[in-house]
PQR file of N, CA, C, O and H, with PARSE charges and radii, in Angstrom:
ATOM      1  N   MET A   1       3.110 -13.958 -14.437 -0.4000 1.5000
ATOM      2  CA  MET A   1       3.183 -14.122 -12.998 -0.0000 2.0000
ATOM      3  C   MET A   1       3.747 -15.508 -12.706  0.5500 1.7000
ATOM      4  O   MET A   1       3.369 -16.496 -13.336 -0.5500 1.4000
ATOM      5  N   SER A   2       4.651 -15.558 -11.749 -0.4000 1.5000
ATOM      6  CA  SER A   2       5.278 -16.841 -11.434 -0.0000 2.0000
ATOM      7  C   SER A   2       4.278 -17.787 -10.775  0.5500 1.7000
ATOM      8  O   SER A   2       3.269 -17.371 -10.205 -0.5500 1.4000
ATOM      9  H   SER A   2       4.959 -14.755 -11.238  0.4000 1.0000
ATOM     10  N   ASP A   3       4.594 -19.057 -10.877 -0.4000 1.5000
ATOM     11  CA  ASP A   3       3.728 -20.075 -10.264 -0.0000 2.0000
ATOM     12  C   ASP A   3       3.658 -19.906  -8.756  0.5500 1.7000
ATOM     13  O   ASP A   3       2.608 -20.118  -8.149 -0.5500 1.4000
ATOM     14  H   ASP A   3       5.414 -19.395 -11.340  0.4000 1.0000
ATOM     15  N   GLU A   4       4.784 -19.522  -8.148 -0.4000 1.5000
ATOM     16  CA  GLU A   4       4.819 -19.331  -6.696 -0.0000 2.0000
ATOM     17  C   GLU A   4       3.893 -18.190  -6.281  0.5500 1.7000
ATOM     18  O   GLU A   4       3.147 -18.319  -5.310 -0.5500 1.4000
ATOM     19  H   GLU A   4       5.637 -19.350  -8.641  0.4000 1.0000
ATOM     20  N   ILE A   5       3.937 -17.100  -6.995 -0.4000 1.5000
ATOM     21  CA  ILE A   5       3.064 -15.961  -6.671 -0.0000 2.0000
ATOM     22  C   ILE A   5       1.608 -16.341  -6.870  0.5500 1.7000
ATOM     23  O   ILE A   5       0.767 -16.035  -6.026 -0.5500 1.4000
ATOM     24  H   ILE A   5       4.542 -16.996  -7.784  0.4000 1.0000
ATOM     25  N   ARG A   6       1.302 -17.004  -7.978 -0.4000 1.5000
ATOM     26  CA  ARG A   6      -0.074 -17.428  -8.249 -0.0000 2.0000
ATOM     27  C   ARG A   6      -0.558 -18.362  -7.144  0.5500 1.7000
ATOM     28  O   ARG A   6      -1.692 -18.234  -6.683 -0.5500 1.4000
ATOM     29  H   ARG A   6       1.985 -17.252  -8.664  0.4000 1.0000
ATOM     30  N   ARG A   7       0.294 -19.306  -6.710 -0.4000 1.5000
ATOM     31  CA  ARG A   7      -0.084 -20.245  -5.653 -0.0000 2.0000
ATOM     32  C   ARG A   7      -0.385 -19.499  -4.355  0.5500 1.7000
ATOM     33  O   ARG A   7      -1.372 -19.788  -3.679 -0.5500 1.4000
ATOM     34  H   ARG A   7       1.215 -19.410  -7.084  0.4000 1.0000
ATOM     35  N   ARG A   8       0.477 -18.531  -4.011 -0.4000 1.5000
ATOM     36  CA  ARG A   8       0.266 -17.769  -2.773 -0.0000 2.0000
ATOM     37  C   ARG A   8      -1.022 -16.953  -2.842  0.5500 1.7000
ATOM     38  O   ARG A   8      -1.776 -16.897  -1.870 -0.5500 1.4000
ATOM     39  H   ARG A   8       1.279 -18.296  -4.560  0.4000 1.0000
ATOM     40  N   LEU A   9      -1.274 -16.328  -3.979 -0.4000 1.5000
ATOM     41  CA  LEU A   9      -2.511 -15.556  -4.136 -0.0000 2.0000
ATOM     42  C   LEU A   9      -3.735 -16.455  -4.018  0.5500 1.7000
ATOM     43  O   LEU A   9      -4.732 -16.072  -3.405 -0.5500 1.4000
ATOM     44  H   LEU A   9      -0.662 -16.374  -4.768  0.4000 1.0000
ATOM     45  N   ASP A  10      -3.664 -17.644  -4.600 -0.4000 1.5000
ATOM     46  CA  ASP A  10      -4.774 -18.590  -4.481 -0.0000 2.0000
ATOM     47  C   ASP A  10      -4.996 -18.999  -3.030  0.5500 1.7000
ATOM     48  O   ASP A  10      -6.139 -19.133  -2.592 -0.5500 1.4000
ATOM     49  H   ASP A  10      -2.854 -17.954  -5.098  0.4000 1.0000
ATOM     50  N   GLU A  11      -3.902 -19.198  -2.273 -0.4000 1.5000
ATOM     51  CA  GLU A  11      -4.029 -19.534  -0.848 -0.0000 2.0000
ATOM     52  C   GLU A  11      -4.708 -18.403  -0.082  0.5500 1.7000
ATOM     53  O   GLU A  11      -5.580 -18.643   0.753 -0.5500 1.4000
ATOM     54  H   GLU A  11      -2.973 -19.089  -2.628  0.4000 1.0000
ATOM     55  N   ILE A  12      -4.307 -17.192  -0.369 -0.4000 1.5000
ATOM     56  CA  ILE A  12      -4.895 -16.032   0.307 -0.0000 2.0000
ATOM     57  C   ILE A  12      -6.382 -15.932  -0.009  0.5500 1.7000
ATOM     58  O   ILE A  12      -7.197 -15.715   0.888 -0.5500 1.4000
ATOM     59  H   ILE A  12      -3.598 -16.998  -1.048  0.4000 1.0000
ATOM     60  N   GLU A  13      -6.735 -16.088  -1.273 -0.4000 1.5000
ATOM     61  CA  GLU A  13      -8.142 -16.015  -1.664 -0.0000 2.0000
ATOM     62  C   GLU A  13      -8.962 -17.119  -0.994  0.5500 1.7000
ATOM     63  O   GLU A  13     -10.088 -16.878  -0.559 -0.5500 1.4000
ATOM     64  H   GLU A  13      -6.073 -16.264  -2.002  0.4000 1.0000
ATOM     65  N   ALA A  14      -8.405 -18.318  -0.912 -0.4000 1.5000
ATOM     66  CA  ALA A  14      -9.114 -19.423  -0.256 -0.0000 2.0000
ATOM     67  C   ALA A  14      -9.303 -19.132   1.228  0.5500 1.7000
ATOM     68  O   ALA A  14     -10.372 -19.387   1.783 -0.5500 1.4000
ATOM     69  H   ALA A  14      -7.491 -18.513  -1.265  0.4000 1.0000
ATOM     70  N   TYR A  15      -8.269 -18.601   1.867 -0.4000 1.5000
ATOM     71  CA  TYR A  15      -8.362 -18.247   3.286 -0.0000 2.0000
ATOM     72  C   TYR A  15      -9.463 -17.212   3.506  0.5500 1.7000
ATOM     73  O   TYR A  15     -10.307 -17.353   4.392 -0.5500 1.4000
ATOM     74  H   TYR A  15      -7.401 -18.394   1.416  0.4000 1.0000
ATOM     75  N   ARG A  16      -9.432 -16.166   2.674 -0.4000 1.5000
ATOM     76  CA  ARG A  16     -10.422 -15.090   2.832 -0.0000 2.0000
ATOM     77  C   ARG A  16     -11.836 -15.573   2.542  0.5500 1.7000
ATOM     78  O   ARG A  16     -12.784 -15.121   3.185 -0.5500 1.4000
ATOM     79  H   ARG A  16      -8.747 -16.051   1.954  0.4000 1.0000
ATOM     80  N   ALA A  17     -11.992 -16.474   1.594 -0.4000 1.5000
ATOM     81  CA  ALA A  17     -13.318 -17.000   1.251 -0.0000 2.0000
ATOM     82  C   ALA A  17     -13.916 -17.783   2.411  0.5500 1.7000
ATOM     83  O   ALA A  17     -15.137 -17.869   2.541 -0.5500 1.4000
ATOM     84  H   ALA A  17     -11.222 -16.841   1.072  0.4000 1.0000
ATOM     85  N   ASN A  18     -13.057 -18.357   3.258 -0.4000 1.5000
ATOM     86  CA  ASN A  18     -13.541 -19.160   4.386 -0.0000 2.0000
ATOM     87  C   ASN A  18     -13.736 -18.364   5.672  0.5500 1.7000
ATOM     88  O   ASN A  18     -14.172 -18.920   6.680 -0.5500 1.4000
ATOM     89  H   ASN A  18     -12.065 -18.287   3.153  0.4000 1.0000
ATOM     90  N   LEU A  19     -13.423 -17.084   5.651 -0.4000 1.5000
ATOM     91  CA  LEU A  19     -13.620 -16.257   6.842 -0.0000 2.0000
ATOM     92  C   LEU A  19     -15.099 -15.947   7.044  0.5500 1.7000
ATOM     93  O   LEU A  19     -15.863 -15.887   6.081 -0.5500 1.4000
ATOM     94  H   LEU A  19     -13.069 -16.632   4.832  0.4000 1.0000
ATOM     95  N   PRO A  20     -15.495 -15.751   8.289 -0.5600 1.5000
ATOM     96  CA  PRO A  20     -16.864 -15.286   8.532  0.2800 2.0000
ATOM     97  C   PRO A  20     -17.041 -13.901   7.896  0.5500 1.7000
ATOM     98  O   PRO A  20     -16.087 -13.126   7.833 -0.5500 1.4000
ATOM     99  N   PRO A  21     -18.238 -13.589   7.432 -0.5600 1.5000
ATOM    100  CA  PRO A  21     -18.475 -12.313   6.746  0.2800 2.0000
ATOM    101  C   PRO A  21     -18.031 -11.088   7.548  0.5500 1.7000
ATOM    102  O   PRO A  21     -17.491 -10.140   6.977 -0.5500 1.4000
ATOM    103  N   GLU A  22     -18.253 -11.099   8.867 -0.4000 1.5000
ATOM    104  CA  GLU A  22     -17.877  -9.952   9.686 -0.0000 2.0000
ATOM    105  C   GLU A  22     -16.363  -9.754   9.691  0.5500 1.7000
ATOM    106  O   GLU A  22     -15.877  -8.628   9.591 -0.5500 1.4000
ATOM    107  H   GLU A  22     -18.692 -11.869   9.330  0.4000 1.0000
ATOM    108  N   GLN A  23     -15.629 -10.848   9.806 -0.4000 1.5000
ATOM    109  CA  GLN A  23     -14.176 -10.776   9.842 -0.0000 2.0000
ATOM    110  C   GLN A  23     -13.627 -10.332   8.481  0.5500 1.7000
ATOM    111  O   GLN A  23     -12.701  -9.524   8.416 -0.5500 1.4000
ATOM    112  H   GLN A  23     -16.023 -11.763   9.887  0.4000 1.0000
ATOM    113  N   ARG A  24     -14.198 -10.858   7.407 -0.4000 1.5000
ATOM    114  CA  ARG A  24     -13.767 -10.461   6.065 -0.0000 2.0000
ATOM    115  C   ARG A  24     -14.047  -8.978   5.834  0.5500 1.7000
ATOM    116  O   ARG A  24     -13.224  -8.272   5.250 -0.5500 1.4000
ATOM    117  H   ARG A  24     -14.951 -11.514   7.460  0.4000 1.0000
ATOM    118  N   ALA A  25     -15.203  -8.508   6.289 -0.4000 1.5000
ATOM    119  CA  ALA A  25     -15.548  -7.088   6.141 -0.0000 2.0000
ATOM    120  C   ALA A  25     -14.568  -6.217   6.919  0.5500 1.7000
ATOM    121  O   ALA A  25     -14.174  -5.154   6.439 -0.5500 1.4000
ATOM    122  H   ALA A  25     -15.871  -9.081   6.764  0.4000 1.0000
ATOM    123  N   GLN A  26     -14.171  -6.653   8.111 -0.4000 1.5000
ATOM    124  CA  GLN A  26     -13.212  -5.882   8.915 -0.0000 2.0000
ATOM    125  C   GLN A  26     -11.856  -5.813   8.216  0.5500 1.7000
ATOM    126  O   GLN A  26     -11.220  -4.760   8.201 -0.5500 1.4000
ATOM    127  H   GLN A  26     -14.492  -7.516   8.501  0.4000 1.0000
ATOM    128  N   ILE A  27     -11.419  -6.915   7.644 -0.4000 1.5000
ATOM    129  CA  ILE A  27     -10.149  -6.929   6.912 -0.0000 2.0000
ATOM    130  C   ILE A  27     -10.220  -5.962   5.737  0.5500 1.7000
ATOM    131  O   ILE A  27      -9.272  -5.217   5.489 -0.5500 1.4000
ATOM    132  H   ILE A  27     -11.936  -7.771   7.656  0.4000 1.0000
ATOM    133  N   GLU A  28     -11.328  -5.968   5.018 -0.4000 1.5000
ATOM    134  CA  GLU A  28     -11.482  -5.070   3.876 -0.0000 2.0000
ATOM    135  C   GLU A  28     -11.503  -3.609   4.316  0.5500 1.7000
ATOM    136  O   GLU A  28     -10.936  -2.751   3.640 -0.5500 1.4000
ATOM    137  H   GLU A  28     -12.098  -6.573   5.219  0.4000 1.0000
ATOM    138  N   ARG A  29     -12.154  -3.321   5.446 -0.4000 1.5000
ATOM    139  CA  ARG A  29     -12.146  -1.937   5.967 -0.0000 2.0000
ATOM    140  C   ARG A  29     -10.731  -1.515   6.348  0.5500 1.7000
ATOM    141  O   ARG A  29     -10.312  -0.394   6.063 -0.5500 1.4000
ATOM    142  H   ARG A  29     -12.614  -4.018   5.995  0.4000 1.0000
ATOM    143  N   ASP A  30     -10.002  -2.419   6.995 -0.4000 1.5000
ATOM    144  CA  ASP A  30      -8.617  -2.115   7.383 -0.0000 2.0000
ATOM    145  C   ASP A  30      -7.737  -1.874   6.156  0.5500 1.7000
ATOM    146  O   ASP A  30      -6.896  -0.976   6.153 -0.5500 1.4000
ATOM    147  H   ASP A  30     -10.343  -3.330   7.227  0.4000 1.0000
ATOM    148  N   GLU A  31      -7.936  -2.679   5.121 -0.4000 1.5000
ATOM    149  CA  GLU A  31      -7.160  -2.495   3.889 -0.0000 2.0000
ATOM    150  C   GLU A  31      -7.466  -1.154   3.236  0.5500 1.7000
ATOM    151  O   GLU A  31      -6.558  -0.457   2.784 -0.5500 1.4000
ATOM    152  H   GLU A  31      -8.620  -3.409   5.124  0.4000 1.0000
ATOM    153  N   MET A  32      -8.740  -0.796   3.188 -0.4000 1.5000
ATOM    154  CA  MET A  32      -9.124   0.488   2.586 -0.0000 2.0000
ATOM    155  C   MET A  32      -8.540   1.657   3.380  0.5500 1.7000
ATOM    156  O   MET A  32      -8.086   2.639   2.793 -0.5500 1.4000
ATOM    157  H   MET A  32      -9.478  -1.363   3.555  0.4000 1.0000
ATOM    158  N   GLN A  33      -8.551   1.556   4.695 -0.4000 1.5000
ATOM    159  CA  GLN A  33      -7.975   2.605   5.530 -0.0000 2.0000
ATOM    160  C   GLN A  33      -6.474   2.731   5.272  0.5500 1.7000
ATOM    161  O   GLN A  33      -5.950   3.840   5.166 -0.5500 1.4000
ATOM    162  H   GLN A  33      -8.921   0.758   5.171  0.4000 1.0000
ATOM    163  N   ALA A  34      -5.788   1.602   5.171 -0.4000 1.5000
ATOM    164  CA  ALA A  34      -4.353   1.628   4.889 -0.0000 2.0000
ATOM    165  C   ALA A  34      -4.079   2.252   3.526  0.5500 1.7000
ATOM    166  O   ALA A  34      -3.107   2.991   3.372 -0.5500 1.4000
ATOM    167  H   ALA A  34      -6.213   0.701   5.257  0.4000 1.0000
ATOM    168  N   GLN A  35      -4.925   1.965   2.533 -0.4000 1.5000
ATOM    169  CA  GLN A  35      -4.756   2.564   1.213 -0.0000 2.0000
ATOM    170  C   GLN A  35      -4.969   4.071   1.269  0.5500 1.7000
ATOM    171  O   GLN A  35      -4.224   4.826   0.644 -0.5500 1.4000
ATOM    172  H   GLN A  35      -5.715   1.365   2.659  0.4000 1.0000
ATOM    173  N   ARG A  36      -5.986   4.517   2.017 -0.4000 1.5000
ATOM    174  CA  ARG A  36      -6.238   5.962   2.168 -0.0000 2.0000
ATOM    175  C   ARG A  36      -5.034   6.658   2.795  0.5500 1.7000
ATOM    176  O   ARG A  36      -4.599   7.710   2.327 -0.5500 1.4000
ATOM    177  H   ARG A  36      -6.591   3.904   2.525  0.4000 1.0000
ATOM    178  N   GLU A  37      -4.505   6.063   3.853 -0.4000 1.5000
ATOM    179  CA  GLU A  37      -3.360   6.657   4.535 -0.0000 2.0000
ATOM    180  C   GLU A  37      -2.134   6.703   3.624  0.5500 1.7000
ATOM    181  O   GLU A  37      -1.390   7.683   3.631 -0.5500 1.4000
ATOM    182  H   GLU A  37      -4.858   5.208   4.233  0.4000 1.0000
ATOM    183  N   SER A  38      -1.928   5.653   2.848 -0.4000 1.5000
ATOM    184  CA  SER A  38      -0.806   5.625   1.916 -0.0000 2.0000
ATOM    185  C   SER A  38      -0.954   6.710   0.855  0.5500 1.7000
ATOM    186  O   SER A  38       0.015   7.387   0.511 -0.5500 1.4000
ATOM    187  H   SER A  38      -2.533   4.857   2.843  0.4000 1.0000
ATOM    188  N   TRP A  39      -2.161   6.872   0.344 -0.4000 1.5000
ATOM    189  CA  TRP A  39      -2.410   7.890  -0.674 -0.0000 2.0000
ATOM    190  C   TRP A  39      -2.168   9.284  -0.087  0.5500 1.7000
ATOM    191  O   TRP A  39      -1.558  10.136  -0.734 -0.5500 1.4000
ATOM    192  H   TRP A  39      -2.948   6.322   0.623  0.4000 1.0000
ATOM    193  N   ALA A  40      -2.641   9.509   1.123 -0.4000 1.5000
ATOM    194  CA  ALA A  40      -2.443  10.811   1.758 -0.0000 2.0000
ATOM    195  C   ALA A  40      -0.964  11.108   1.963  0.5500 1.7000
ATOM    196  O   ALA A  40      -0.525  12.236   1.742 -0.5500 1.4000
ATOM    197  H   ALA A  40      -3.136   8.817   1.649  0.4000 1.0000
ATOM    198  N   ARG A  41      -0.191  10.110   2.384 -0.4000 1.5000
ATOM    199  CA  ARG A  41       1.250  10.308   2.539 -0.0000 2.0000
ATOM    200  C   ARG A  41       1.906  10.637   1.207  0.5500 1.7000
ATOM    201  O   ARG A  41       2.807  11.474   1.147 -0.5500 1.4000
ATOM    202  H   ARG A  41      -0.548   9.193   2.564  0.4000 1.0000
ATOM    203  N   ALA A  42       1.462   9.988   0.141 -0.4000 1.5000
ATOM    204  CA  ALA A  42       2.046  10.222  -1.184 -0.0000 2.0000
ATOM    205  C   ALA A  42       1.731  11.628  -1.691  0.5500 1.7000
ATOM    206  O   ALA A  42       2.495  12.178  -2.484 -0.5500 1.4000
ATOM    207  H   ALA A  42       0.730   9.309   0.189  0.4000 1.0000
ATOM    208  N   MET A  43       0.630  12.213  -1.251 -0.4000 1.5000
ATOM    209  CA  MET A  43       0.238  13.540  -1.710 -0.0000 2.0000
ATOM    210  C   MET A  43       0.847  14.654  -0.858  0.5500 1.7000
ATOM    211  O   MET A  43       0.781  15.826  -1.231 -0.5500 1.4000
ATOM    212  H   MET A  43       0.010  11.766  -0.606  0.4000 1.0000
ATOM    213  N   ALA A  44       1.425  14.305   0.258 -0.4000 1.5000
ATOM    214  CA  ALA A  44       2.004  15.309   1.167 -0.0000 2.0000
ATOM    215  C   ALA A  44       3.390  15.710   0.667  0.5500 1.7000
ATOM    216  O   ALA A  44       4.052  14.934  -0.021 -0.5500 1.4000
ATOM    217  H   ALA A  44       1.478  13.353   0.561  0.4000 1.0000
ATOM    218  N   PRO A  45       3.827  16.913   1.010 -0.5600 1.5000
ATOM    219  CA  PRO A  45       5.189  17.307   0.633  0.2800 2.0000
ATOM    220  C   PRO A  45       6.220  16.433   1.342  0.5500 1.7000
ATOM    221  O   PRO A  45       5.943  15.817   2.371 -0.5500 1.4000
ATOM    222  N   CYS A  46       7.412  16.398   0.761 -0.4000 1.5000
ATOM    223  CA  CYS A  46       8.481  15.614   1.369 -0.0000 2.0000
ATOM    224  C   CYS A  46       8.960  16.302   2.651  0.5500 1.7000
ATOM    225  O   CYS A  46       8.471  17.370   3.016 -0.5500 1.4000
ATOM    226  H   CYS A  46       7.637  16.898  -0.076  0.4000 1.0000
ATOM    227  N   GLU A  47       9.910  15.680   3.315 -0.4000 1.5000
ATOM    228  CA  GLU A  47      10.418  16.220   4.575 -0.0000 2.0000
ATOM    229  C   GLU A  47      11.150  17.549   4.397  0.5500 1.7000
ATOM    230  O   GLU A  47      11.404  18.258   5.370 -0.5500 1.4000
ATOM    231  H   GLU A  47      10.308  14.812   3.019  0.4000 1.0000
ATOM    232  N   HIS A  48      11.489  17.883   3.151 -0.4000 1.5000
ATOM    233  CA  HIS A  48      12.180  19.149   2.871 -0.0000 2.0000
ATOM    234  C   HIS A  48      11.206  20.239   2.428  0.5500 1.7000
ATOM    235  O   HIS A  48      11.611  21.370   2.161 -0.5500 1.4000
ATOM    236  H   HIS A  48      11.282  17.307   2.360  0.4000 1.0000
ATOM    237  N   GLY A  49       9.909  19.887   2.351 -0.4000 1.5000
ATOM    238  CA  GLY A  49       8.886  20.860   1.988 -0.0000 2.0000
ATOM    239  C   GLY A  49       8.586  20.923   0.501  0.5500 1.7000
ATOM    240  O   GLY A  49       7.746  21.720   0.081 -0.5500 1.4000
ATOM    241  H   GLY A  49       9.581  18.967   2.568  0.4000 1.0000
ATOM    242  N   ASP A  50       9.247  20.108  -0.304 -0.4000 1.5000
ATOM    243  CA  ASP A  50       9.005  20.105  -1.748 -0.0000 2.0000
ATOM    244  C   ASP A  50       7.696  19.370  -2.025  0.5500 1.7000
ATOM    245  O   ASP A  50       7.532  18.233  -1.584 -0.5500 1.4000
ATOM    246  H   ASP A  50       9.929  19.461   0.037  0.4000 1.0000
ATOM    247  N   PRO A  51       6.759  19.993  -2.746 -0.5600 1.5000
ATOM    248  CA  PRO A  51       5.478  19.325  -3.011  0.2800 2.0000
ATOM    249  C   PRO A  51       5.617  18.106  -3.917  0.5500 1.7000
ATOM    250  O   PRO A  51       4.751  17.231  -3.902 -0.5500 1.4000
ATOM    251  N   ASP A  52       6.680  18.032  -4.698 -0.4000 1.5000
ATOM    252  CA  ASP A  52       6.898  16.872  -5.558 -0.0000 2.0000
ATOM    253  C   ASP A  52       8.166  16.168  -5.098  0.5500 1.7000
ATOM    254  O   ASP A  52       9.256  16.459  -5.592 -0.5500 1.4000
ATOM    255  H   ASP A  52       7.383  18.742  -4.710  0.4000 1.0000
ATOM    256  N   TRP A  53       8.026  15.241  -4.153 -0.4000 1.5000
ATOM    257  CA  TRP A  53       9.197  14.606  -3.551 -0.0000 2.0000
ATOM    258  C   TRP A  53      10.016  13.825  -4.563  0.5500 1.7000
ATOM    259  O   TRP A  53      11.200  13.577  -4.333 -0.5500 1.4000
ATOM    260  H   TRP A  53       7.140  15.005  -3.752  0.4000 1.0000
ATOM    261  N   GLU A  54       9.407  13.428  -5.688 -0.4000 1.5000
ATOM    262  CA  GLU A  54      10.170  12.680  -6.687 -0.0000 2.0000
ATOM    263  C   GLU A  54      11.221  13.548  -7.380  0.5500 1.7000
ATOM    264  O   GLU A  54      12.184  13.025  -7.941 -0.5500 1.4000
ATOM    265  H   GLU A  54       8.446  13.630  -5.875  0.4000 1.0000
ATOM    266  N   THR A  55      11.042  14.873  -7.344 -0.4000 1.5000
ATOM    267  CA  THR A  55      12.017  15.762  -7.977 -0.0000 2.0000
ATOM    268  C   THR A  55      12.759  16.614  -6.955  0.5500 1.7000
ATOM    269  O   THR A  55      13.502  17.518  -7.335 -0.5500 1.4000
ATOM    270  H   THR A  55      10.260  15.298  -6.887  0.4000 1.0000
ATOM    271  N   CYS A  56      12.574  16.345  -5.676 -0.4000 1.5000
ATOM    272  CA  CYS A  56      13.278  17.104  -4.641 -0.0000 2.0000
ATOM    273  C   CYS A  56      14.762  16.756  -4.703  0.5500 1.7000
ATOM    274  O   CYS A  56      15.127  15.589  -4.558 -0.5500 1.4000
ATOM    275  H   CYS A  56      11.970  15.610  -5.367  0.4000 1.0000
ATOM    276  N   PRO A  57      15.622  17.749  -4.915 -0.5600 1.5000
ATOM    277  CA  PRO A  57      17.056  17.469  -5.006  0.2800 2.0000
ATOM    278  C   PRO A  57      17.624  16.801  -3.753  0.5500 1.7000
ATOM    279  O   PRO A  57      18.517  15.959  -3.845 -0.5500 1.4000
ATOM    280  N   LYS A  58      17.106  17.178  -2.589 -0.4000 1.5000
ATOM    281  CA  LYS A  58      17.619  16.591  -1.344 -0.0000 2.0000
ATOM    282  C   LYS A  58      17.171  15.134  -1.194  0.5500 1.7000
ATOM    283  O   LYS A  58      17.956  14.286  -0.770 -0.5500 1.4000
ATOM    284  H   LYS A  58      16.381  17.862  -2.514  0.4000 1.0000
ATOM    285  N   CYS A  59      15.915  14.843  -1.538 -0.4000 1.5000
ATOM    286  CA  CYS A  59      15.423  13.463  -1.458 -0.0000 2.0000
ATOM    287  C   CYS A  59      16.150  12.574  -2.457  0.5500 1.7000
ATOM    288  O   CYS A  59      16.474  11.428  -2.147 -0.5500 1.4000
ATOM    289  H   CYS A  59      15.277  15.532  -1.882  0.4000 1.0000
ATOM    290  N   ARG A  60      16.404  13.085  -3.635 -0.4000 1.5000
ATOM    291  CA  ARG A  60      17.038  12.305  -4.693 -0.0000 2.0000
ATOM    292  C   ARG A  60      18.555  12.255  -4.589  0.5500 1.7000
ATOM    293  O   ARG A  60      19.203  11.471  -5.282 -0.5500 1.4000
ATOM    294  H   ARG A  60      16.141  14.016  -3.887  0.4000 1.0000
ATOM    295  N   GLY A  61      19.130  13.103  -3.712 -0.4000 1.5000
ATOM    296  CA  GLY A  61      20.569  13.115  -3.554 -0.0000 2.0000
ATOM    297  C   GLY A  61      21.283  13.919  -4.622  0.5500 1.7000
ATOM    298  O   GLY A  61      22.477  13.726  -4.851 -0.5500 1.4000
ATOM    299  H   GLY A  61      18.603  13.741  -3.149  0.4000 1.0000
ATOM    300  N   TRP A  62      20.559  14.826  -5.282 -0.4000 1.5000
ATOM    301  CA  TRP A  62      21.134  15.617  -6.373 -0.0000 2.0000
ATOM    302  C   TRP A  62      21.864  16.848  -5.848  0.5500 1.7000
ATOM    303  O   TRP A  62      22.576  17.505  -6.608 -0.5500 1.4000
ATOM    304  H   TRP A  62      19.589  14.983  -5.096  0.4000 1.0000
ATOM    305  N   ASP A  63      21.706  17.176  -4.573 -0.4000 1.5000
ATOM    306  CA  ASP A  63      22.277  18.416  -4.057 -0.0000 2.0000
ATOM    307  C   ASP A  63      23.697  18.216  -3.511  0.5500 1.7000
ATOM    308  O   ASP A  63      24.223  19.099  -2.834 -0.5500 1.4000
ATOM    309  H   ASP A  63      21.127  16.643  -3.956  0.4000 1.0000
ATOM    310  N   LYS A  64      24.304  17.099  -3.790 -0.4000 1.5000
ATOM    311  CA  LYS A  64      25.636  16.794  -3.247 -0.0000 2.0000
ATOM    312  C   LYS A  64      26.727  17.396  -4.102  0.5500 1.7000
ATOM    313  O   LYS A  64      27.909  17.241  -3.796 -0.5500 1.4000
ATOM    314  H   LYS A  64      23.876  16.381  -4.340  0.4000 1.0000
TER
END
C-alpha cells in the first residue's frame, strides 16, 4: 500500500475515532445500508435480463 493511501486511511480513522458515538454509529449504519444496496444490485439481472451480467453479450459488447 502506498504511503499516500496509508496516510489518508490513518486520517480517516483518526477523524472517526473523534466522532461522538451516536454520529459514528449513524455513519456505520449508512455504510452497511450502502453495502446491502450494492450487493442487491450485483445480484440482480442486467438491463438485458441476463442473470449473469458479466457474461451478457450485450453488456460485454460481444454481440456486435
